All heavy atoms as an XYZ file, in Angstrom:
830
protein
N      46.982      2.324     14.055
C      46.432      3.573     13.583
C      45.524      4.117     14.685
O      44.795      3.369     15.324
C      45.561      3.288     12.340
C      44.916      4.475     11.792
S      44.191      3.996     10.178
C      42.989      5.320     10.068
N      45.602      5.395     14.880
C      44.778      6.055     15.864
C      43.646      6.842     15.206
O      43.750      7.189     14.056
C      45.629      7.017     16.719
C      46.695      6.302     17.500
C      47.980      6.249     17.044
C      46.342      5.697     18.681
C      48.943      5.564     17.739
C      47.264      5.022     19.432
C      48.629      4.954     18.986
N      42.607      7.034     15.948
C      41.498      7.871     15.382
C      40.239      7.099     15.414
O      40.095      6.002     16.011
N      39.286      7.634     14.691
C      37.950      7.059     14.657
C      37.874      5.961     13.568
O      38.549      6.079     12.613
C      36.923      8.115     14.391
C      37.051      9.283     15.416
C      35.863     10.120     15.331
N      34.905      9.470     16.180
C      33.574      9.645     16.104
N      33.138     10.510     15.296
N      32.764      9.022     16.946
N      37.019      5.017     13.808
C      36.833      3.958     12.840
C      35.970      4.479     11.682
O      35.040      5.211     11.880
C      36.124      2.774     13.442
C      36.853      1.977     14.462
C      35.942      0.872     15.037
C      38.090      1.378     13.841
N      36.322      4.111     10.481
C      35.500      4.417      9.318
C      34.418      3.314      9.156
O      34.514      2.283      9.846
C      36.320      4.521      8.061
O      36.784      3.227      7.685
N      33.465      3.541      8.331
C      32.464      2.536      8.109
C      33.061      1.183      7.699
O      32.615      0.127      8.021
C      31.486      2.993      7.013
C      30.480      4.025      7.535
C      29.508      3.448      8.556
O      29.842      3.349      9.720
N      28.324      3.159      8.107
N      34.106      1.296      6.930
C      34.809      0.044      6.433
C      35.511     -0.751      7.539
O      35.754     -1.930      7.367
C      35.872      0.441      5.363
N      35.683     -0.139      8.647
C      36.354     -0.791      9.830
C      35.386     -1.647     10.681
O      35.875     -2.324     11.566
C      37.074      0.244     10.704
C      38.242      0.846      9.985
O      38.876      0.172      9.175
O      38.534      2.014     10.242
N      34.149     -1.617     10.405
C      33.200     -2.391     11.196
C      33.315     -3.870     10.790
O      33.108     -4.199      9.669
C      31.741     -1.881     11.090
C      31.511     -0.651     11.860
N      31.592     -0.595     13.231
C      31.260      0.615     11.449
C      31.326      0.610     13.617
N      31.147      1.394     12.541
N      33.581     -4.731     11.766
C      33.821     -6.098     11.411
C      32.523     -6.917     11.181
O      32.544     -8.025     10.707
C      34.527     -6.690     12.590
C      34.027     -5.816     13.766
C      33.843     -4.504     13.131
N      31.385     -6.343     11.628
C      30.148     -7.036     11.406
C      29.446     -6.533     10.189
O      29.155     -5.326     10.150
C      29.195     -6.941     12.627
C      27.866     -7.590     12.423
C      29.897     -7.554     13.895
N      29.242     -7.365      9.221
C      28.657     -6.956      7.950
C      27.151     -7.035      8.144
O      26.603     -8.041      8.547
C      29.078     -7.856      6.755
C      30.607     -7.729      6.623
C      28.326     -7.489      5.506
C      31.155     -8.673      5.622
N      26.522     -5.924      7.842
C      25.024     -5.906      7.955
C      24.402     -6.265      6.580
O      24.656     -5.602      5.589
C      24.511     -4.481      8.372
C      23.013     -4.463      8.422
C      25.148     -4.165      9.788
N      23.657     -7.367      6.521
C      22.998     -7.760      5.315
C      21.558     -7.365      5.420
O      20.900     -7.631      6.399
C      23.099     -9.265      5.106
C      24.525     -9.806      5.018
C      24.460    -11.322      4.913
C      25.280     -9.216      3.886
N      21.089     -6.727      4.325
C      19.698     -6.248      4.282
C      18.950     -6.916      3.125
O      19.297     -6.605      1.988
C      19.652     -4.775      4.245
C      20.210     -4.093      5.470
C      19.891     -2.605      5.368
N      20.309     -1.963      6.588
C      19.487     -1.802      7.625
N      18.219     -2.170      7.575
N      19.916     -1.142      8.695
N      18.029     -7.750      3.410
C      17.227     -8.341      2.368
C      15.759     -8.220      2.714
O      14.918     -8.830      2.117
C      17.602     -9.784      2.140
C      17.464    -10.667      3.301
O      17.158    -10.101      4.399
O      17.612    -11.911      3.220
N      15.440     -7.244      3.580
C      14.069     -7.029      3.947
C      13.197     -6.578      2.789
O      12.016     -6.871      2.751
C      13.998     -5.998      5.111
N      13.793     -5.878      1.834
C      13.009     -5.401      0.716
C      12.549     -6.552     -0.142
O      11.355     -6.555     -0.586
C      13.782     -4.457     -0.174
C      15.146     -4.958     -0.671
O      15.638     -5.956     -0.037
O      15.658     -4.464     -1.702
N      13.305     -7.612     -0.294
C      12.894     -8.765     -1.032
C      11.885     -9.533     -0.264
O      10.851    -10.023     -0.837
C      14.129     -9.715     -1.308
C      13.685    -11.037     -1.975
C      15.215     -8.990     -2.147
N      12.002     -9.657      1.051
C      11.041    -10.357      1.895
C       9.758     -9.557      1.852
O       8.654    -10.127      1.746
C      11.587    -10.517      3.314
C      12.839    -11.450      3.284
C      10.508    -11.078      4.226
C      13.598    -11.422      4.597
N       9.851     -8.287      2.002
C       8.607     -7.392      1.966
C       7.849     -7.575      0.662
O       6.674     -7.703      0.716
C       8.985     -5.963      2.183
N       8.552     -7.588     -0.428
C       7.906     -7.783     -1.719
C       7.177     -9.123     -1.809
O       6.061     -9.193     -2.334
C       8.916     -7.614     -2.879
N       7.827    -10.143     -1.311
C       7.194    -11.486     -1.321
C       5.985    -11.535     -0.465
O       4.906    -12.087     -0.891
C       8.251    -12.502     -0.847
O       9.409    -12.452     -1.718
C       7.647    -13.923     -0.876
N       6.032    -10.964      0.731
C       4.843    -10.883      1.589
C       3.732    -10.056      0.984
O       2.542    -10.326      1.053
C       5.173    -10.416      3.017
C       4.010    -10.209      3.901
C       6.181    -11.391      3.622
N       4.090     -8.867      0.371
C       3.089     -8.069     -0.253
C       2.394     -8.759     -1.414
O       1.179     -8.700     -1.575
C       3.754     -6.710     -0.755
C       4.122     -5.787      0.297
C       2.906     -5.109      0.838
N       3.258     -4.305      2.010
C       2.463     -3.978      2.982
N       1.229     -4.384      2.978
N       2.872     -3.304      4.020
N       3.164     -9.570     -2.174
C       2.592    -10.352     -3.265
C       1.585    -11.383     -2.698
O       0.522    -11.584     -3.198
C       3.633    -11.037     -4.093
C       3.115    -11.814     -5.254
C       4.194    -12.462     -6.141
O       5.347    -12.232     -5.874
N       3.732    -13.220     -7.117
N       2.024    -12.051     -1.690
C       1.194    -13.051     -0.950
C      -0.063    -12.391     -0.429
O      -1.130    -12.972     -0.489
C       1.946    -13.748      0.143
N       0.104    -11.172      0.071
C      -1.094    -10.429      0.637
C      -2.065    -10.097     -0.481
O      -3.302    -10.192     -0.304
C      -0.574     -9.116      1.294
C      -1.591     -8.333      2.057
C      -2.286     -9.104      3.167
C      -0.860     -7.089      2.679
N      -1.499     -9.767     -1.641
C      -2.392     -9.490     -2.839
C      -3.282    -10.639     -3.261
O      -4.351    -10.525     -3.739
C      -1.574     -8.954     -4.071
C      -1.022     -7.607     -3.842
O      -1.521     -6.875     -2.891
O      -0.055     -7.235     -4.510
N      -2.694    -11.866     -3.053
C      -3.308    -13.084     -3.458
C      -4.026    -13.836     -2.299
O      -4.551    -14.960     -2.503
C      -2.254    -14.065     -4.079
C      -1.551    -13.407     -5.272
C      -0.315    -14.187     -5.651
O       0.039    -15.165     -4.962
O       0.338    -13.754     -6.656
N      -4.002    -13.220     -1.100
C      -4.511    -13.925      0.098
C      -5.975    -13.940      0.234
O      -6.689    -13.057     -0.258
C      -3.892    -13.252      1.322
N      -6.460    -14.986      0.889
C      -7.881    -15.138      1.260
C      -8.151    -14.168      2.375
O      -7.145    -13.764      3.103
C      -8.222    -16.494      1.656
O      -7.609    -16.897      2.806
N      -9.393    -13.838      2.650
C      -9.690    -12.952      3.799
C      -9.169    -13.485      5.126
O      -8.770    -12.754      6.023
C     -11.209    -12.870      3.742
C     -11.648    -13.186      2.370
C     -10.605    -14.127      1.842
N      -9.150    -14.806      5.243
C      -8.649    -15.388      6.549
C      -7.155    -15.205      6.717
O      -6.633    -15.105      7.822
C      -8.980    -16.934      6.566
C     -10.450    -17.267      6.572
C     -11.041    -17.215      5.169
O     -10.358    -17.432      4.177
O     -12.267    -16.973      5.076
N      -6.430    -15.165      5.574
C      -4.947    -15.011      5.666
C      -4.477    -13.617      5.786
O      -3.422    -13.337      6.248
C      -4.364    -15.620      4.375
C      -4.515    -17.146      4.180
C      -3.964    -17.620      2.858
O      -4.268    -16.962      1.790
O      -3.345    -18.659      2.864
N      -5.331    -12.683      5.341
C      -4.917    -11.248      5.300
C      -4.399    -10.745      6.639
O      -3.342    -10.052      6.668
C      -6.009    -10.391      4.781
C      -6.274    -10.642      3.274
C      -7.172     -9.578      2.701
N      -6.679     -8.266      2.635
C      -5.670     -7.880      1.771
N      -5.178     -8.665      0.940
N      -5.269     -6.585      1.863
N      -5.121    -10.923      7.770
C      -4.585    -10.304      9.028
C      -3.186    -10.726      9.382
O      -2.340     -9.908      9.763
C      -5.572    -10.752     10.055
C      -6.854    -11.021      9.308
C      -6.417    -11.528      7.981
N      -2.874    -11.984      9.206
C      -1.560    -12.510      9.511
C      -0.518    -11.929      8.599
O       0.604    -11.560      8.996
N      -0.790    -11.906      7.324
C       0.140    -11.284      6.329
C       0.325     -9.790      6.550
O       1.420     -9.252      6.343
C      -0.328    -11.639      4.894
C      -0.183    -13.074      4.474
C      -0.855    -13.375      3.174
C       1.318    -13.454      4.392
N      -0.808     -9.090      6.856
C      -0.613     -7.643      7.160
C       0.275     -7.452      8.363
O       1.144     -6.510      8.359
C      -2.006     -7.045      7.368
C      -2.773     -6.892      6.115
C      -4.232     -6.500      6.316
O      -4.682     -6.484      7.454
O      -4.929     -6.258      5.307
N       0.168     -8.269      9.433
C       1.066     -8.159     10.597
C       2.482     -8.457     10.222
O       3.396     -7.772     10.625
C       0.515     -9.087     11.681
C       1.385     -9.142     12.888
C       1.291     -7.901     13.714
N       2.073     -8.005     14.951
C       2.888     -7.062     15.380
N       2.978     -5.927     14.790
N       3.534     -7.269     16.444
N       2.667     -9.481      9.374
C       3.974     -9.833      8.940
C       4.618     -8.632      8.117
O       5.768     -8.301      8.317
C       4.006    -11.125      8.034
N       3.859     -8.067      7.240
C       4.304     -6.942      6.460
C       4.746     -5.772      7.404
O       5.826     -5.105      7.178
C       3.246     -6.406      5.477
N       3.976     -5.490      8.417
C       4.323     -4.455      9.371
C       5.632     -4.762     10.084
O       6.499     -3.885     10.221
C       3.226     -4.251     10.383
O       2.006     -3.833      9.634
C       3.519     -3.201     11.446
N       5.799     -6.001     10.537
C       7.018     -6.374     11.201
C       8.252     -6.292     10.284
O       9.342     -5.816     10.745
C       6.916     -7.807     11.741
C       5.929     -7.983     12.904
C       5.729     -9.450     13.223
C       6.321     -7.191     14.131
N       8.090     -6.662      9.053
C       9.209     -6.527      8.050
C       9.524     -5.094      7.867
O      10.756     -4.743      7.851
C       8.818     -7.236      6.755
C       8.703     -8.730      6.998
C       9.807     -6.922      5.678
C       7.996     -9.502      5.835
N       8.580     -4.185      7.725
C       8.835     -2.780      7.576
C       9.624     -2.214      8.769
O      10.474     -1.384      8.642
C       7.569     -2.044      7.311
C       6.900     -2.276      6.011
C       5.496     -1.769      5.843
O       4.957     -1.195      6.840
O       4.897     -2.010      4.798
N       9.180     -2.646      9.976
C       9.958     -2.182     11.160
C      11.394     -2.676     11.196
O      12.227     -1.923     11.514
C       9.209     -2.663     12.392
C       7.867     -1.964     12.638
C       7.076     -2.619     13.798
O       7.424     -3.665     14.333
N       5.947     -1.950     14.138
N      11.549     -3.936     10.835
C      12.931     -4.466     10.766
C      13.790     -3.776      9.746
O      14.964     -3.469      9.941
C      12.876     -5.961     10.492
N      13.167     -3.413      8.609
C      13.897     -2.751      7.525
C      14.270     -1.333      7.913
O      15.279     -0.778      7.413
C      13.080     -2.721      6.234
N      13.574     -0.736      8.804
C      13.805      0.649      9.254
C      15.004      0.760     10.196
O      15.539      1.838     10.456
C      12.575      1.276      9.867
N      15.460     -0.386     10.816
C      16.604     -0.362     11.715
C      17.844      0.096     11.042
O      18.155     -0.318      9.897
C      16.823     -1.701     12.320
N      18.618      0.964     11.657
C      19.890      1.396     11.095
C      20.992      0.386     11.251
O      20.803     -0.572     12.015
C      20.334      2.734     11.758
O      20.726      2.456     13.093
N      22.131      0.518     10.558
C      23.208     -0.368     10.680
C      23.720     -0.350     12.106
O      24.077     -1.429     12.701
C      24.327      0.006      9.730
C      24.034     -0.328      8.280
O      22.924     -0.950      8.021
O      24.841     -0.044      7.464
N      23.756      0.821     12.724
C      24.161      0.950     14.140
C      23.269      0.156     15.046
O      23.724     -0.493     15.972
C      24.249      2.418     14.604
N      21.965      0.223     14.792
C      20.968     -0.588     15.583
C      21.293     -2.030     15.492
O      21.199     -2.766     16.467
C      19.560     -0.291     15.194
C      19.092      1.147     15.456
O      19.663      1.782     16.373
O      18.164      1.571     14.749
N      21.561     -2.481     14.273
C      21.818     -3.882     14.054
C      23.143     -4.397     14.708
O      23.221     -5.421     15.233
C      21.781     -4.271     12.536
C      20.442     -3.994     11.868
C      20.597     -4.241     10.356
C      19.391     -4.856     12.466
N      24.143     -3.496     14.659
C      25.410     -3.830     15.301
C      25.235     -3.879     16.801
O      25.799     -4.760     17.483
C      26.528     -2.776     14.918
C      27.024     -3.000     13.498
C      28.304     -2.131     13.349
N      28.073     -0.751     13.486
C      27.698      0.090     12.509
N      27.468     -0.373     11.303
N      27.484      1.350     12.764
N      24.456     -2.930     17.360
C      24.152     -2.937     18.806
C      23.416     -4.200     19.196
O      23.681     -4.825     20.253
C      23.348     -1.684     19.190
N      22.489     -4.632     18.334
C      21.759     -5.913     18.624
C      22.741     -7.061     18.656
O      22.666     -7.966     19.471
C      20.638     -6.101     17.664
C      19.803     -7.391     17.989
C      18.647     -7.542     17.090
N      19.117     -8.015     15.772
C      18.418     -7.938     14.714
N      17.203     -7.455     14.606
N      18.940     -8.404     13.559
N      23.682     -7.021     17.621
C      24.663     -8.136     17.591
C      25.492     -8.192     18.839
O      25.694     -9.253     19.429
C      25.524     -7.881     16.372
C      26.587     -8.971     16.150
C      26.403    -10.108     15.401
C      27.923     -9.007     16.618
N      27.564    -10.841     15.466
C      28.523    -10.146     16.194
C      28.709     -8.111     17.426
C      29.827    -10.546     16.499
C      29.962     -8.469     17.775
C      30.527     -9.669     17.294
N      25.918     -7.047     19.323
C      26.667     -6.928     20.607
C      25.804     -7.433     21.790
O      26.274     -8.320     22.556
C      27.161     -5.467     20.896
C      27.650     -5.357     22.289
C      28.221     -5.073     19.875
N      24.586     -6.986     21.898
C      23.707     -7.425     22.916
C      23.517     -8.946     22.970
O      23.584     -9.591     24.010
C      22.302     -6.790     22.862
C      22.286     -5.378     23.320
C      20.842     -4.896     23.446
N      19.989     -5.106     22.250
C      19.913     -4.287     21.235
N      20.568     -3.153     21.223
N      19.127     -4.597     20.165
N      23.373     -9.534     21.796
C      23.156    -10.931     21.701
C      24.400    -11.705     22.051
O      24.311    -12.744     22.792
C      22.713    -11.351     20.305
C      21.343    -10.885     19.901
C      20.984    -11.027     18.437
O      21.900    -11.435     17.606
O      19.801    -10.770     18.126
N      25.549    -11.233     21.642
C      26.790    -11.930     22.023
C      27.060    -11.863     23.516
O      27.446    -12.826     24.156
C      28.004    -11.336     21.317
C      27.997    -11.523     19.818
C      27.831    -12.974     19.386
N      27.318    -13.257     18.084
C      26.134    -12.939     17.516
N      25.276    -12.169     18.147
N      25.757    -13.415     16.348
N      26.777    -10.691     24.104
C      26.986    -10.517     25.564
C      25.990    -11.316     26.363
O      26.318    -11.901     27.421
C      27.006     -9.014     25.913
C      28.125     -8.233     25.294
C      28.041     -6.791     25.762
C      29.469     -8.818     25.581
N      24.781    -11.360     25.900
C      23.775    -12.211     26.655
C      24.122    -13.687     26.560
O      24.051    -14.375     27.573
C      22.361    -12.022     25.978
N      24.668    -14.124     25.430
C      25.113    -15.478     25.251
C      26.287    -15.812     26.187
O      26.424    -16.888     26.621
N      27.140    -14.799     26.466
C      28.255    -14.995     27.337
C      27.859    -14.738     28.838
O      28.749    -14.703     29.634
C      29.400    -14.056     26.937
N      26.647    -14.408     29.049
C      26.105    -14.104     30.365
C      26.790    -12.921     31.013
O      27.033    -12.824     32.197
C      26.161    -15.343     31.288
C      25.286    -16.458     30.697
C      25.310    -17.726     31.621
O      25.977    -17.765     32.680
O      24.646    -18.701     31.237
N      27.095    -11.937     30.179
C      27.717    -10.651     30.651
C      26.626     -9.761     31.133
O      25.690     -9.475     30.361
C      28.567    -10.001     29.574
C      29.678    -10.952     29.109
C      29.116     -8.689     30.031
C      30.718    -11.272     30.136
N      26.654     -9.309     32.355
C      25.663     -8.378     32.871
C      26.362     -6.977     33.069
O      27.604     -6.930     33.193
C      25.205     -8.865     34.235
C      24.748    -10.315     34.211
C      23.229    -10.435     34.084
C      22.725    -11.853     34.313
N      22.647    -12.630     33.127
N      25.577     -5.963     33.015
C      26.141     -4.643     33.271
C      26.524     -3.973     31.996
O      25.963     -4.162     30.973
N      27.536     -3.115     32.097
C      27.953     -2.220     31.000
C      28.449     -3.019     29.792
O      29.224     -3.967     30.005
C      29.029     -1.295     31.477
O      29.526     -0.497     30.452
N      28.016     -2.627     28.648
C      28.475     -3.299     27.424
C      29.933     -2.996     27.095
O      30.557     -3.706     26.294
C      27.592     -2.923     26.242
C      26.153     -3.330     26.328
C      25.191     -2.753     25.500
C      25.751     -4.387     27.129
C      23.880     -3.151     25.533
C      24.425     -4.798     27.192
C      23.554     -4.142     26.394
O      22.229     -4.534     26.393
N      30.410     -1.927     27.647
C      31.841     -1.504     27.340
C      32.812     -1.853     28.464
O      33.885     -1.285     28.530
C      31.936     -0.097     26.849
C      31.350      0.872     27.840
O      30.856      0.452     28.873
O      31.462      2.113     27.540
N      32.466     -2.791     29.374
C      33.370     -3.214     30.392
C      34.454     -4.061     29.805
O      34.359     -4.610     28.702
C      32.566     -3.987     31.477
O      32.188     -5.234     30.958
N      35.520     -4.303     30.573
C      36.555     -5.172     30.139
C      36.052     -6.581     29.878
O      36.421     -7.166     28.850
C      37.749     -5.184     31.224
C      38.777     -6.213     30.902
C      38.364     -3.812     31.352
N      35.220     -7.117     30.721
C      34.679     -8.444     30.548
C      33.802     -8.502     29.250
O      33.858     -9.497     28.545
C      33.838     -8.876     31.765
C      34.642     -9.002     32.987
N      35.643     -9.905     33.160
C      34.600     -8.320     34.164
C      36.165     -9.837     34.337
N      35.552     -8.836     35.008
N      33.080     -7.486     28.988
C      32.269     -7.432     27.815
C      33.145     -7.397     26.513
O      32.801     -8.160     25.564
C      31.307     -6.253     27.840
N      34.190     -6.625     26.575
C      35.057     -6.543     25.410
C      35.684     -7.885     25.133
O      35.817     -8.383     24.001
C      36.142     -5.433     25.572
C      35.534     -4.108     25.817
C      37.151     -5.463     24.404
C      34.678     -3.547     24.749
N      36.134     -8.555     26.216
C      36.768     -9.833     26.105
C      35.771    -10.806     25.494
O      36.112    -11.603     24.628
C      37.252    -10.318     27.434
C      37.950    -11.651     27.417
C      38.449    -12.078     28.774
C      39.089    -13.495     28.697
N      39.494    -13.977     29.947
N      34.514    -10.800     25.941
C      33.496    -11.736     25.497
C      33.207    -11.510     23.979
O      33.029    -12.403     23.179
C      32.216    -11.584     26.305
N      33.218    -10.211     23.529
C      33.033     -9.940     22.139
C      34.132    -10.465     21.317
O      33.929    -11.084     20.234
C      32.930     -8.383     21.934
C      31.657     -7.713     22.391
C      31.691     -6.239     22.172
C      30.383     -8.346     21.712
N      35.367    -10.349     21.795
C      36.484    -10.849     21.012
C      36.538    -12.311     20.902
O      37.029    -12.887     20.030
C      37.800    -10.206     21.520
C      37.820     -8.652     21.295
C      39.106     -8.044     21.599
N      40.073     -8.473     20.560
C      41.384     -8.479     20.775
N      41.895     -8.115     21.927
N      42.172     -8.781     19.769
N      36.014    -12.920     22.019
C      35.950    -14.406     22.005
C      34.841    -14.915     21.031
O      34.981    -15.916     20.372
C      35.696    -15.010     23.419
C      36.968    -14.867     24.269
C      36.731    -15.263     25.740
O      35.626    -15.250     26.185
N      37.796    -15.566     26.398
N      33.797    -14.111     20.964
C      32.636    -14.472     20.089
C      33.038    -14.317     18.599
O      32.506    -15.003     17.761
C      31.468    -13.657     20.437
N      33.898    -13.383     18.317
C      34.335    -13.093     16.959
C      35.830    -12.947     16.960
O      36.401    -11.810     17.126
C      33.672    -11.849     16.406
N      36.563    -14.037     16.844
C      38.023    -14.037     16.937
C      38.779    -13.053     16.079
O      39.819    -12.561     16.416
C      38.431    -15.436     16.700
C      37.223    -16.245     17.038
C      36.027    -15.403     16.627
N      38.217    -12.686     14.933
C      38.857    -11.694     14.016
C      38.695    -10.243     14.475
O      39.298     -9.328     13.838
N      37.910     -9.983     15.509
C      37.628     -8.700     15.945
C      38.856     -8.097     16.677
O      39.431     -8.710     17.578
C      36.467     -8.781     16.963
C      35.559     -7.580     17.213
C      34.899     -7.072     15.970
C      34.540     -7.941     18.273
N      39.302     -6.920     16.245
C      40.418     -6.268     16.876
C      39.967     -5.626     18.192
O      38.707     -5.377     18.362
C      41.066     -5.201     16.025
O      40.118     -4.092     15.912
C      41.455     -5.699     14.622
N      40.875     -5.273     19.027
C      40.545     -4.644     20.271
C      39.839     -3.323     19.961
O      38.801     -3.007     20.599
C      41.772     -4.398     21.120
C      41.520     -3.663     22.413
C      40.621     -4.430     23.307
C      42.911     -3.422     23.132
N      40.344     -2.532     19.054
C      39.713     -1.251     18.733
C      38.356     -1.410     18.172
O      37.421     -0.679     18.589
C      40.618     -0.533     17.687
C      40.130      0.870     17.242
C      40.088      1.812     18.426
C      41.089      1.412     16.213
N      38.103     -2.436     17.337
C      36.800     -2.688     16.790
C      35.788     -3.086     17.896
O      34.644     -2.544     17.966
C      36.802     -3.745     15.675
C      37.501     -3.292     14.433
C      37.843     -4.431     13.531
O      38.031     -5.609     13.984
N      37.941     -4.132     12.229
N      36.232     -3.961     18.760
C      35.400     -4.381     19.834
C      35.022     -3.245     20.799
O      33.883     -3.096     21.168
C      36.081     -5.503     20.663
N      35.954     -2.439     21.065
C      35.698     -1.256     21.950
C      34.718     -0.331     21.288
O      33.748      0.132     21.903
C      36.991     -0.516     22.301
C      36.751      0.769     23.023
C      37.911     -1.415     23.291
N      34.919     -0.020     20.032
C      34.054      0.865     19.276
C      32.580      0.375     19.242
O      31.658      1.045     19.526
C      34.515      1.145     17.881
C      33.717      2.125     17.099
C      33.751      3.495     17.685
O      34.695      3.918     18.289
N      32.653      4.215     17.555
N      32.466     -0.919     18.932
C      31.119     -1.512     18.855
C      30.505     -1.613     20.223
O      29.252     -1.336     20.384
C      31.213     -2.941     18.238
C      31.521     -2.892     16.774
S      31.713     -4.584     16.108
C      30.018     -5.094     16.208
N      31.219     -1.903     21.205
C      30.691     -1.911     22.616
C      30.247     -0.528     23.039
O      29.188     -0.374     23.664
C      31.733     -2.508     23.575
N      31.046      0.481     22.787
C      30.660      1.830     23.122
C      29.376      2.268     22.394
O      28.507      2.901     22.996
C      31.798      2.818     22.828
C      32.932      2.716     23.792
C      33.972      3.810     23.457
C      35.101      3.766     24.523
N      36.036      4.816     24.237
N      29.305      1.908     21.140
C      28.114      2.257     20.319
C      26.891      1.580     20.918
O      25.822      2.164     21.081
C      28.327      1.770     18.892
C      27.321      2.238     17.908
C      27.625      1.790     16.477
O      27.872      0.578     16.283
O      27.740      2.647     15.626
N      27.015      0.302     21.289
C      25.964     -0.519     21.848
C      25.558      0.084     23.251
O      24.377      0.180     23.582
C      26.293     -1.937     21.939
N      26.541      0.444     24.047
C      26.272      1.022     25.358
C      25.558      2.395     25.247
O      24.587      2.570     25.992
C      27.629      1.177     26.114
C      27.448      1.771     27.532
C      26.704      0.858     28.523
O      26.445     -0.306     28.188
O      26.413      1.344     29.625
N      25.975      3.155     24.286
C      25.290      4.481     24.066
C      23.822      4.224     23.673
O      22.931      4.933     24.112
C      25.989      5.275     23.018
N      23.567      3.270     22.811
C      22.183      2.941     22.355
C      21.393      2.432     23.595
O      20.243      2.719     23.731
C      22.229      1.929     21.247
N      22.010      1.584     24.425
C      21.310      1.043     25.606
C      20.922      2.216     26.511
O      19.799      2.233     27.020
C      22.203      0.065     26.351
C      21.537     -0.564     27.523
C      22.502     -1.598     28.230
N      23.528     -0.928     28.955
C      23.428     -0.527     30.194
N      22.293     -0.712     30.883
N      24.443      0.085     30.822
N      21.788      3.113     26.762
C      21.543      4.218     27.672
C      20.498      5.175     27.104
O      19.702      5.774     27.819
C      22.836      4.961     28.047
C      23.821      4.117     28.865
C      25.134      4.959     29.019
C      23.283      3.716     30.214
N      20.448      5.324     25.762
C      19.547      6.241     25.111
C      18.093      5.639     25.031
O      17.112      6.386     25.002
C      20.061      6.571     23.705
N      18.040      4.311     25.038
C      16.758      3.676     24.810
C      16.186      3.124     26.068
O      15.121      2.910     26.393
């Protein structure tokens, strides 16, 4: 099939449970002693930042982590990078690997 990938074609499933974690930390913060509060407030802030990441951001991070593990330097959408992604996730099709690598490369260049 030719064309653009739909959301359903992304092979990396993004799981989001930050809301449950945030609620647990907020409850702990409500019950915390004054000594515990600064650490829990920092944790709550970090959880909120993590929850704000988009699915594309999380997929790009997944790509970066796999390429770093394979010691791939340079462009995320190079032939060597695509090969490393497909080795890291054997069920990944060539089209999926290329799309994810391009998305990660665009995010790298933008940021």
